[in-house]
C-alpha positions as CSV (number, residue, x, y, z in Angstrom):
1,M,0.0,0.0,0.0
2,F,1.1,3.6,-0.7
3,D,2.6,5.9,1.8
4,C,1.7,9.4,0.7
5,K,5.1,10.8,1.6
6,E,6.9,8.1,-0.4
7,T,4.7,8.4,-3.5
8,A,4.6,10.8,-6.4
9,I,1.8,11.2,-9.0
10,I,2.8,11.8,-12.6
11,C,0.1,13.1,-14.9
12,I,1.3,12.6,-18.5
13,D,-0.1,14.9,-21.2
14,I,-3.8,15.2,-20.2
15,Q,-4.1,18.0,-22.8
16,E,-7.0,19.5,-24.6
17,K,-6.4,18.2,-28.1
18,L,-5.2,14.8,-26.9
19,V,-8.2,14.2,-24.6
20,N,-10.6,15.3,-27.4
21,M,-9.3,12.6,-29.8
22,L,-10.1,9.8,-27.4
23,K,-13.2,7.6,-27.7
24,N,-13.4,7.6,-23.9
25,S,-12.6,11.3,-23.4
26,A,-15.2,12.1,-20.8
27,E,-14.2,9.1,-18.6
28,I,-10.5,10.0,-18.9
29,A,-11.1,13.7,-18.1
30,Q,-13.3,12.8,-15.0
31,N,-11.0,10.1,-13.7
32,T,-7.8,12.0,-14.1
33,T,-9.4,15.0,-12.4
34,K,-10.5,12.9,-9.4
35,L,-6.9,11.5,-9.0
36,M,-5.4,15.0,-9.2
37,K,-7.9,16.3,-6.7
38,T,-6.9,13.5,-4.4
39,A,-3.3,14.5,-4.7
40,A,-4.2,18.0,-3.7
41,I,-6.4,16.9,-0.8
42,L,-3.8,14.5,0.6
43,D,-0.8,16.7,-0.3
44,I,0.8,14.1,-2.5
45,A,3.7,15.3,-4.7
46,A,2.6,15.5,-8.3
47,I,4.1,16.6,-11.6
48,I,2.1,17.3,-14.8
49,T,3.7,17.1,-18.2
50,E,2.6,18.7,-21.4
51,Q,3.8,17.3,-24.8
52,Y,4.4,20.3,-27.1
53,P,1.6,22.5,-25.7
54,K,1.9,25.0,-28.6
55,G,0.5,22.4,-30.9
56,L,-1.5,20.1,-28.5
57,G,-2.9,22.7,-26.1
58,S,-2.4,22.9,-22.4
59,T,-3.6,20.6,-19.6
60,I,-7.4,20.4,-19.4
61,E,-8.9,23.1,-17.2
62,T,-10.4,20.7,-14.6
63,I,-6.9,19.6,-13.7
64,K,-5.1,22.9,-14.2
65,N,-7.4,24.6,-11.8
66,I,-7.0,22.2,-8.9
67,K,-3.7,23.3,-7.5
68,N,-0.5,24.9,-8.7
69,F,1.2,21.6,-9.5
70,K,4.5,21.8,-11.2
71,T,3.9,21.6,-15.0
72,I,6.7,20.7,-17.3
73,E,6.7,21.1,-21.1
74,K,8.4,18.3,-23.1
75,T,9.0,17.1,-26.6
76,T,10.6,13.8,-25.5
77,F,8.2,10.9,-25.3
78,S,9.6,9.7,-22.0
79,A,9.1,12.5,-19.4
80,Y,12.3,11.2,-17.7
81,Q,14.3,12.1,-20.8
82,T,13.4,15.8,-20.3
83,E,16.1,17.3,-18.1
84,E,13.6,19.6,-16.2
85,F,11.3,16.7,-15.4
86,K,14.2,14.5,-14.3
87,N,15.6,17.2,-12.0
88,E,12.1,18.0,-10.5
89,F,11.3,14.3,-10.1
90,D,14.6,13.4,-8.5
91,K,14.1,16.1,-5.9
92,L,11.0,14.3,-4.6
93,K,13.0,11.4,-3.1
94,V,10.1,8.9,-3.5
95,K,10.1,5.1,-4.1
96,N,6.6,4.7,-5.6
97,V,5.1,6.4,-8.7
98,V,1.5,6.5,-9.6
99,I,1.4,7.4,-13.3
100,F,-1.3,7.9,-15.9
101,G,-2.0,9.7,-19.1
102,I,-2.1,9.9,-22.9
103,E,-1.1,8.1,-24.9
104,T,-0.6,4.8,-23.0
105,H,1.6,3.2,-25.7
106,I,3.8,6.2,-26.3
107,C,4.6,8.8,-23.5
108,V,3.2,6.8,-20.6
109,Y,4.9,3.6,-21.8
110,Q,8.3,5.2,-22.3
111,T,8.2,7.1,-19.0
112,V,7.2,3.9,-17.2
113,I,10.1,2.0,-18.7
114,D,12.6,4.7,-17.7
115,L,11.2,4.8,-14.1
116,L,11.3,1.0,-13.8
117,E,15.0,0.9,-15.0
118,K,15.8,3.4,-12.2
119,G,14.3,1.0,-9.7
120,F,11.0,2.7,-8.8
121,N,7.8,0.9,-7.9
122,V,5.5,2.0,-10.8
123,Y,1.7,1.8,-10.7
124,V,-0.1,2.6,-14.0
125,V,-3.7,3.7,-13.5
126,N,-5.5,1.9,-16.3
127,N,-8.7,3.9,-16.3
128,C,-6.9,7.2,-16.2
129,S,-4.8,6.3,-19.3
130,S,-5.8,5.9,-22.9
131,S,-4.7,5.7,-26.5
132,R,-6.4,6.6,-29.7
133,D,-7.2,2.9,-30.2
134,E,-7.8,0.1,-27.7
135,L,-5.2,-2.3,-29.2
136,N,-2.3,0.1,-28.5
137,H,-3.6,0.8,-25.0
138,K,-4.0,-2.8,-24.0
139,T,-0.7,-3.9,-25.6
140,A,1.2,-1.1,-23.7
141,L,-0.4,-2.2,-20.4
142,K,0.7,-5.8,-21.1
143,L,4.2,-4.8,-21.9
144,M,4.5,-2.6,-18.9
145,R,3.3,-5.4,-16.6
146,Q,5.8,-7.8,-18.2
147,K,8.6,-5.2,-17.4
148,G,7.5,-5.0,-13.8
149,A,4.9,-2.2,-13.5
150,F,1.7,-2.8,-11.6
151,I,-1.5,-2.1,-13.5
152,T,-4.2,-0.7,-11.2
153,T,-7.4,1.4,-11.3
154,L,-8.5,4.8,-9.9
155,E,-10.5,3.4,-7.0
156,I,-7.8,1.0,-5.9
157,V,-5.3,3.9,-5.8
158,L,-7.7,6.2,-3.9
159,F,-8.6,3.7,-1.2
160,D,-5.0,2.6,-1.0
161,F,-4.0,6.1,-0.1
162,L,-6.8,6.3,2.5
163,K,-6.2,2.8,4.1
164,S,-9.3,3.2,6.4
165,S,-12.7,4.8,6.6
166,K,-11.2,6.6,9.7
167,H,-8.9,8.6,7.6
168,P,-9.6,12.3,8.2
169,N,-10.2,12.9,4.4
170,F,-12.2,9.7,3.8
171,K,-15.6,11.4,3.2
172,E,-14.0,14.0,0.9
173,I,-12.3,11.4,-1.2
174,Q,-15.3,9.1,-1.2
175,G,-17.3,12.0,-2.4
176,L,-15.2,12.3,-5.5
177,I,-16.2,8.8,-6.7
178,K,-19.9,8.8,-5.8
């Protein structure tokens, strides 16, 4: 189970144009917003990336307006290959990474592989990640699992952070998923 102080959340490229091209765009927008709201409520370290925002737009408003999370522009597919991201991430001194985003088989996949190679415990949130087509999404999830990543879901992650209905933020987090 996650310790909030030893875990970082990485939000990969949940940007206007990328979200709009997805068949499950509403679900992805809602789920990613819930996870980022949880990060803000529980004060979990989080970094947002934006792939070439001049062309793909910025992070969707429902995430951008939650908290002033660190946002890093990138052109590399793996966020970890962008020097600013690597520097910011390495400062967090965490061992667990909860990661999600668009597209599962490109930027999420390549970032996950780099993080696994660096020895992190990596948890990919399936229903907060997507690709333009289901085959690429499912194939990337299988490959990441084979390489050592854990594939999980939004609710598993949220309740793992809480650990108990006695958590002081239980009702607030529960309210996000009702």
